[in-house]
C-alpha positions as CSV (number, residue, x, y, z in Angstrom):
1,S,-6.9,50.6,-143.6
2,T,-4.2,47.9,-143.6
3,N,-4.6,44.9,-145.9
4,T,-7.6,46.3,-147.7
5,V,-8.4,47.6,-151.2
6,I,-7.8,51.1,-149.8
7,D,-4.3,50.1,-148.6
8,Y,-3.6,48.6,-152.0
9,I,-4.9,51.6,-154.1
10,T,-3.4,54.4,-152.0
11,P,0.1,54.4,-153.5
12,Y,-1.4,54.4,-157.0
13,L,-3.6,57.3,-156.1
14,L,-0.6,59.3,-154.7
15,Q,1.6,58.4,-157.7
16,S,-1.1,59.5,-160.1
17,V,-0.7,63.1,-158.9
18,D,2.9,63.1,-157.8
19,S,5.3,60.5,-159.1
20,T,7.8,61.4,-156.4
21,V,5.6,60.3,-153.5
22,I,7.2,57.2,-152.1
23,K,6.5,57.5,-148.3
24,Y,3.6,58.6,-146.3
25,N,2.3,58.0,-142.8
26,K,-0.7,55.8,-142.5
27,I,-3.1,55.9,-139.6
28,D,-4.9,52.6,-139.6
29,T,-8.6,53.5,-139.3
30,K,-10.7,50.6,-140.6
31,K,-14.1,52.1,-139.8
32,I,-14.8,54.5,-142.7
33,P,-17.2,56.8,-140.8
34,I,-14.5,57.3,-138.1
35,R,-12.0,58.0,-140.8
36,L,-14.3,60.6,-142.3
37,Q,-14.9,62.1,-138.9
38,L,-11.2,62.4,-138.1
39,F,-10.7,64.0,-141.5
40,L,-13.6,66.5,-141.2
41,Q,-12.5,67.5,-137.7
42,N,-8.9,68.2,-139.0
43,Q,-7.4,65.4,-136.8
44,V,-5.8,63.9,-140.0
45,P,-4.7,65.9,-143.0
46,A,-6.0,63.5,-145.6
47,A,-8.2,60.4,-146.0
48,V,-8.9,57.8,-148.6
49,L,-12.7,57.5,-148.8
50,P,-15.3,55.8,-151.0
51,E,-18.3,57.5,-152.6
52,P,-20.7,58.9,-151.5
53,L,-18.4,60.0,-148.6
54,V,-16.0,61.8,-151.0
55,T,-18.9,64.0,-152.2
56,F,-20.1,64.5,-148.7
57,A,-16.6,65.7,-147.6
58,E,-16.4,68.0,-150.7
59,Q,-19.7,69.6,-149.6
60,K,-18.1,70.2,-146.2
61,G,-15.1,72.0,-147.8
62,A,-12.7,69.2,-148.6
63,K,-10.7,69.1,-151.9
64,V,-10.1,65.9,-153.8
65,F,-6.4,65.3,-154.3
66,A,-6.6,62.1,-156.3
67,D,-9.4,60.1,-157.9
68,D,-9.3,56.4,-158.7
69,R,-11.5,56.9,-161.8
70,K,-8.4,58.1,-163.5
71,L,-6.5,54.9,-162.7
72,N,-6.6,51.8,-164.9
73,K,-7.3,49.5,-161.9
74,T,-10.0,47.0,-161.2
75,P,-11.1,47.6,-157.6
76,T,-13.6,44.7,-157.4
77,V,-13.4,41.2,-158.6
78,A,-15.5,38.0,-158.1
79,V,-13.4,35.1,-157.0
80,F,-14.5,31.5,-156.9
81,R,-12.7,28.3,-155.8
82,T,-12.0,25.9,-158.6
83,N,-14.0,23.1,-157.0
84,F,-17.0,25.5,-156.5
85,L,-16.8,26.4,-160.2
86,T,-16.7,22.7,-161.1
87,E,-19.6,21.8,-158.9
88,H,-21.8,24.8,-159.5
89,S,-20.9,26.1,-162.9
90,K,-24.5,26.7,-163.9
91,S,-25.2,28.7,-160.7
92,V,-22.1,30.8,-161.3
93,K,-23.1,31.6,-164.8
94,R,-26.6,32.5,-163.6
95,F,-25.1,34.7,-160.8
96,L,-22.9,36.6,-163.3
97,L,-25.8,36.9,-165.7
98,A,-27.9,38.4,-162.9
99,I,-25.1,40.9,-162.2
100,E,-24.9,41.8,-165.9
101,D,-28.7,42.3,-166.0
102,A,-28.6,44.5,-162.9
103,I,-25.8,46.6,-164.5
104,H,-27.9,47.0,-167.7
105,I,-31.0,48.1,-165.7
106,I,-29.0,50.5,-163.4
107,N,-27.1,52.1,-166.3
108,K,-30.2,52.4,-168.6
109,R,-32.7,53.6,-165.9
110,P,-30.7,54.8,-162.9
111,D,-33.8,56.6,-161.4
112,S,-35.6,53.2,-161.2
113,V,-33.0,52.0,-158.6
114,R,-32.5,55.2,-156.7
115,V,-34.7,54.2,-153.8
116,I,-32.8,50.9,-153.5
117,M,-29.5,52.7,-153.4
118,L,-30.7,55.2,-150.8
119,D,-32.1,52.4,-148.6
120,N,-29.0,50.2,-148.8
121,C,-25.9,52.4,-149.4
122,R,-25.7,54.7,-146.4
123,V,-26.0,57.9,-148.5
124,P,-25.6,60.8,-146.1
125,E,-28.8,62.8,-145.6
126,L,-27.2,65.9,-147.1
127,L,-26.8,64.0,-150.4
128,K,-30.0,62.0,-150.7
129,N,-31.6,64.3,-153.3
130,T,-28.5,65.0,-155.3
131,F,-26.0,62.0,-155.2
132,P,-26.2,60.3,-158.6
133,V,-26.7,56.6,-159.1
134,P,-23.3,55.4,-160.3
135,I,-22.7,54.0,-163.7
136,F,-21.3,50.5,-163.6
137,P,-18.8,49.0,-166.2
138,Q,-19.8,45.9,-168.0
139,L,-18.5,42.6,-166.7
140,A,-15.0,41.7,-168.0
141,L,-11.9,40.1,-166.9
142,P,-9.4,42.4,-165.2
143,S,-6.2,43.0,-167.2
144,E,-3.2,40.8,-166.7
145,D,-1.3,43.8,-165.4
146,N,-3.9,44.4,-162.7
147,I,-3.8,40.8,-161.6
148,L,0.0,40.7,-161.5
149,N,0.2,44.0,-159.6
150,A,-2.4,42.8,-157.0
151,Y,-0.7,39.5,-156.7
152,K,2.7,41.2,-156.1
153,W,1.1,43.4,-153.4
154,L,-0.6,40.5,-151.7
155,S,2.7,38.6,-151.7
156,E,4.7,41.5,-150.4
157,T,2.3,42.3,-147.6
158,N,2.2,38.6,-146.6
159,I,-1.5,38.3,-147.2
160,I,-0.9,35.3,-149.4
161,S,2.2,33.0,-149.6
162,A,1.0,30.6,-152.4
163,K,2.8,30.8,-155.7
164,L,0.1,31.3,-158.4
165,D,0.1,31.1,-162.1
166,I,-1.9,33.9,-163.9
167,E,-3.5,31.4,-166.3
168,D,-5.0,29.6,-163.2
169,L,-6.4,32.8,-161.9
170,M,-8.7,34.0,-164.7
171,S,-11.4,32.5,-166.9
172,D,-14.0,34.1,-169.1
173,E,-15.8,30.8,-169.4
174,Y,-18.5,31.9,-166.9
175,L,-19.1,35.4,-168.2
176,P,-22.4,36.0,-170.0
């Protein structure tokens, strides 16, 4: 899926299992259910999928080749414009506090949010009784290395052209 987190993470996944992998053929399939279907129908030899579709594919006989949990990458970040942070700093702090509270509730009592997950996360019917509620990491800034690698990729793929300074990209001022 071109210019997405999946596009960014795929080379790292491949290199995590075989450092000699440099080239591979991509078939741009942005719609994840179609990507899963192509894979399960043997129309493509491999696919990069999110959970719970990885577990679903495994139950259908697929083998996991690489897993991002073994990578030291931050797949999700919250990004705010500087002017928004200036104008709404209290709201941003409350927003991040709410996320931290939700993480605490989910990690402490995952069964209490299971129904919400099943209602909102498109868990395949086959997995509704067995797929675990994920454990979430505490809020933290991504590492400088993660930021620099993502910035390099964004620049090389022409997603962004602006020259950015790492000190201008991160602040723990708003974290709870």
